[in-house]
C-alpha positions as CSV (number, residue, x, y, z in Angstrom):
1,X,-18.3,77.0,68.9
2,X,-17.2,74.1,71.0
3,X,-18.4,73.3,74.5
4,X,-16.7,74.4,77.8
5,X,-15.7,72.2,80.6
6,X,-14.8,73.4,84.1
7,X,-13.2,71.5,86.9
8,X,-12.9,73.0,90.4
9,X,-10.9,71.3,93.0
10,X,-11.2,73.0,96.4
11,X,-11.0,71.6,99.9
12,X,-11.0,68.0,98.6
13,X,-14.3,68.3,96.7
14,X,-14.6,68.0,92.9
15,X,-17.4,70.0,91.1
16,X,-17.7,69.4,87.4
17,X,-19.9,71.6,85.2
18,X,-22.1,70.3,82.4
19,X,-23.8,67.6,84.3
20,X,-20.7,65.8,85.4
21,X,-20.6,63.7,88.6
22,X,-19.2,64.9,91.9
23,X,-16.4,63.0,93.6
24,X,-14.3,63.6,96.7
25,X,-10.7,64.3,95.8
26,X,-7.5,65.3,97.6
27,X,-5.8,68.7,97.0
28,X,-7.1,72.2,97.2
29,X,-7.3,75.5,95.5
30,X,-7.0,74.4,91.8
31,X,-9.2,75.7,89.0
32,X,-8.9,74.4,85.5
33,X,-10.9,75.8,82.6
34,X,-10.6,73.9,79.3
35,X,-12.2,74.7,76.0
36,X,-12.9,72.0,73.4
37,X,-11.7,73.5,70.1
38,X,-13.2,72.7,66.7
39,X,-11.0,71.0,64.0
40,X,-10.4,74.3,62.2
41,X,-9.6,76.2,65.3
42,X,-7.2,73.6,66.5
43,X,-5.4,73.6,63.2
44,X,-5.1,77.4,63.2
45,X,-3.7,77.3,66.8
46,X,-1.1,74.6,65.9
47,X,0.0,76.6,62.9
48,X,0.4,79.7,65.0
49,X,2.3,77.9,67.7
50,X,4.6,76.3,65.1
51,X,5.2,79.7,63.5
52,X,6.1,81.4,66.9
53,X,8.4,78.5,68.0
54,X,10.2,78.4,64.7
55,X,11.5,81.9,65.3
56,X,13.7,80.7,68.1
57,X,16.5,83.0,69.3
58,X,18.2,85.7,67.2
59,X,21.2,84.6,65.2
60,X,24.3,84.2,67.3
61,X,26.5,87.3,67.2
62,X,30.1,87.6,68.5
63,X,30.6,89.6,71.7
64,X,33.3,92.2,71.2
65,X,36.3,91.4,73.4
66,X,35.0,88.0,74.6
67,X,36.8,84.9,73.4
68,X,34.8,82.2,75.2
69,X,31.3,82.0,76.7
70,X,30.6,79.4,79.5
71,X,26.9,78.9,80.5
72,X,25.8,77.7,83.9
73,X,22.2,76.5,83.6
74,X,19.7,74.1,85.1
75,X,16.2,72.9,84.3
76,X,14.9,74.0,87.7
77,X,15.4,76.6,90.3
78,X,17.0,76.5,93.7
79,X,19.8,74.1,92.8
80,X,22.7,76.5,93.2
81,X,23.3,78.0,89.7
82,X,24.3,81.4,90.9
83,X,26.6,80.0,93.6
84,X,28.3,77.7,91.1
85,X,28.7,80.5,88.5
86,X,30.2,82.9,91.0
87,X,32.7,80.4,92.4
88,X,33.5,79.1,89.0
89,X,34.3,82.6,87.7
90,X,36.6,83.2,90.7
91,X,38.2,79.8,90.4
92,X,39.0,80.3,86.7
93,X,40.6,83.7,87.6
94,X,42.6,82.0,90.4
95,X,43.8,79.2,88.1
96,X,45.1,81.7,85.5
97,X,45.6,85.3,86.6
98,X,46.5,86.4,83.0
99,X,42.9,85.9,81.9
100,X,40.1,88.5,82.3
101,X,36.9,86.9,83.6
102,X,33.4,88.5,83.4
103,X,30.2,87.3,85.0
104,X,26.8,87.9,83.3
105,X,23.7,87.2,85.4
106,X,20.8,86.4,83.1
107,X,18.4,85.4,85.9
108,X,15.8,88.0,85.2
109,X,13.3,86.7,87.8
110,X,15.5,86.7,90.9
111,X,19.0,88.0,90.2
112,X,21.3,87.1,93.1
113,X,24.8,87.8,91.7
114,X,24.9,91.4,93.1
115,X,24.4,90.0,96.6
116,X,26.9,87.2,96.2
117,X,29.5,89.4,94.7
118,X,28.9,92.2,97.2
119,X,28.0,94.7,94.6
120,X,25.5,97.6,94.7
121,X,24.6,100.5,92.5
122,X,23.9,101.2,88.9
123,X,26.3,100.8,86.0
124,X,28.0,103.9,84.6
125,X,27.7,104.8,81.0
126,X,30.7,105.1,78.7
127,X,31.1,107.8,76.1
128,X,29.5,105.5,73.5
129,X,26.5,105.1,75.8
130,X,27.4,101.5,76.8
131,X,27.0,100.3,80.4
132,X,30.2,99.6,82.3
133,X,30.1,96.3,84.4
134,X,30.6,96.6,88.1
135,X,33.8,95.1,89.4
136,X,34.7,93.2,92.6
137,X,37.2,90.4,93.4
138,X,38.7,91.0,90.0
139,X,35.5,89.9,88.2
140,X,33.5,92.3,86.0
141,X,29.8,91.7,86.7
142,X,26.6,92.7,84.9
143,X,23.1,91.8,86.2
144,X,19.5,92.7,85.9
145,X,19.8,93.3,89.7
146,X,21.8,96.5,88.9
147,X,19.0,97.9,86.7
148,X,15.9,97.4,88.8
149,X,14.8,97.7,92.4
150,X,15.3,94.6,94.5
151,X,11.5,94.0,94.9
152,X,10.5,95.2,91.4
153,X,8.8,92.6,89.1
154,X,10.4,91.9,85.7
155,X,8.3,90.6,82.8
156,X,9.9,88.0,80.5
157,X,8.0,86.4,77.7
158,X,7.6,82.7,78.3
159,X,8.4,81.7,74.7
160,X,11.7,83.6,74.9
161,X,12.7,81.6,78.0
162,X,11.6,78.3,76.4
163,X,13.6,79.0,73.3
164,X,16.7,79.8,75.3
165,X,16.4,76.6,77.4
166,X,15.9,74.6,74.2
167,X,19.2,76.0,72.8
168,X,21.1,75.5,76.0
169,X,20.0,71.9,76.4
170,X,21.6,71.1,73.0
171,X,24.8,72.9,73.6
172,X,26.1,71.6,77.0
173,X,29.9,71.3,77.7
174,X,29.2,69.1,80.9
175,X,27.2,68.6,84.2
176,X,28.1,69.7,87.8
177,X,26.6,67.6,90.6
178,X,25.9,70.4,93.1
179,X,24.9,69.7,96.7
180,X,26.1,66.1,96.1
181,X,26.7,65.0,99.7
182,X,26.2,66.4,103.2
183,X,28.8,65.6,105.9
184,X,27.7,66.0,109.6
185,X,30.1,68.5,111.2
186,X,30.0,66.5,114.5
187,X,30.2,62.8,113.6
188,X,31.5,63.3,110.0
189,X,28.8,60.9,108.6
190,X,28.2,61.5,104.9
191,X,24.6,61.5,103.7
192,X,23.4,61.8,100.1
193,X,20.3,63.8,100.8
194,X,19.4,64.2,97.1
195,X,20.5,60.7,96.1
196,X,23.9,59.5,94.9
197,X,25.3,59.8,91.4
198,X,22.2,61.2,89.8
199,X,24.3,63.5,87.6
200,X,26.5,60.6,86.5
201,X,23.5,58.6,85.4
202,X,22.1,61.6,83.6
203,X,25.5,62.2,82.0
204,X,25.5,58.6,80.7
205,X,22.1,59.1,79.2
206,X,23.0,62.3,77.5
207,X,26.5,61.3,76.6
208,X,28.1,64.1,78.6
209,X,30.9,64.5,81.1
210,X,30.6,65.1,84.8
211,X,32.8,68.1,85.5
212,X,32.8,67.6,89.3
213,X,30.9,67.4,92.6
214,X,30.1,70.3,95.0
215,X,29.2,69.2,98.5
216,X,26.2,70.6,100.5
217,X,28.2,72.6,103.0
218,X,27.2,75.4,105.4
219,X,30.4,77.4,104.5
220,X,29.3,77.7,100.9
221,X,26.0,79.2,101.8
222,X,27.3,81.5,104.5
223,X,30.1,82.8,102.2
224,X,27.6,83.5,99.4
225,X,25.2,85.3,101.7
226,X,27.9,87.6,103.0
227,X,29.1,88.5,99.5
228,X,32.4,86.8,100.0
229,X,32.3,83.7,97.7
230,X,34.2,80.7,99.2
231,X,36.8,80.6,96.4
232,X,37.7,84.1,97.4
233,X,37.3,84.0,101.2
234,X,38.4,80.4,101.9
235,X,40.6,79.4,98.9
236,X,42.3,76.5,100.8
237,X,39.1,74.8,101.8
238,X,38.0,71.6,100.3
239,X,34.9,73.3,98.9
240,X,36.9,76.0,97.1
241,X,39.3,73.3,95.7
242,X,36.2,71.5,94.3
243,X,35.3,74.7,92.3
244,X,38.9,75.1,91.2
245,X,39.0,71.6,89.9
246,X,35.7,72.1,88.0
247,X,37.1,75.4,86.5
248,X,40.1,73.5,85.2
249,X,37.9,70.8,83.7
250,X,35.8,73.5,81.9
251,X,38.8,75.3,80.5
252,X,40.3,71.9,79.3
253,X,37.1,71.2,77.3
254,X,36.9,74.6,75.6
255,X,37.1,74.3,71.8
256,X,39.8,77.0,71.6
257,X,42.4,78.2,74.2
258,X,41.0,80.9,76.5
259,X,42.7,84.2,75.6
């Protein structure tokens, strides 16, 4: 059995087990326990990890009645995925009223689509025991937020999330530079709080297209918090027009006409 090594960082002091030296360090409240595996154990662990990861996602199946699927995703939280998805769905419906648009919220940790779309309640069941999406602003919505209490925890296996992200990263239609610039409402000075053209540099690296830019604007946040997305409540605003333009770019890049 291999040896154990413990490292405790707390209040700027490092304590190392097994005769290690002490040294002052910055940071606080971190405990790391690491076990040194034997060669056979490490090989077994690697084989098990490879076996699990090779399973990936289930085989892709068609969704009855759905012609095209557009995914809005990001590698981190708090960048405006839900806000973008909501306004993109409304913008696509506004660009072509003959199309039926649905919105599926797959954020199992903190679903916010119900609030942004001003929807509450549980889905009704059809005669075939299928859940009926909730409808508002002409958009059919389904979310984990309709199925659990607002403060209830939801458990999602890490490997399932990792596999999903791996798939999404290799099947991107394009990038949206959200919160691209802030304009002072008084002096109109424009500031790139999160840097300028980061999405464009990433797009060049990944050989992808930039679908558009969404500014960091108070109206977008306020509209989302009140359950009246800006594309619906302020369709003539510059922010709504930015979403409408992105929606048009998404539809233009679809492999087949949206029907």
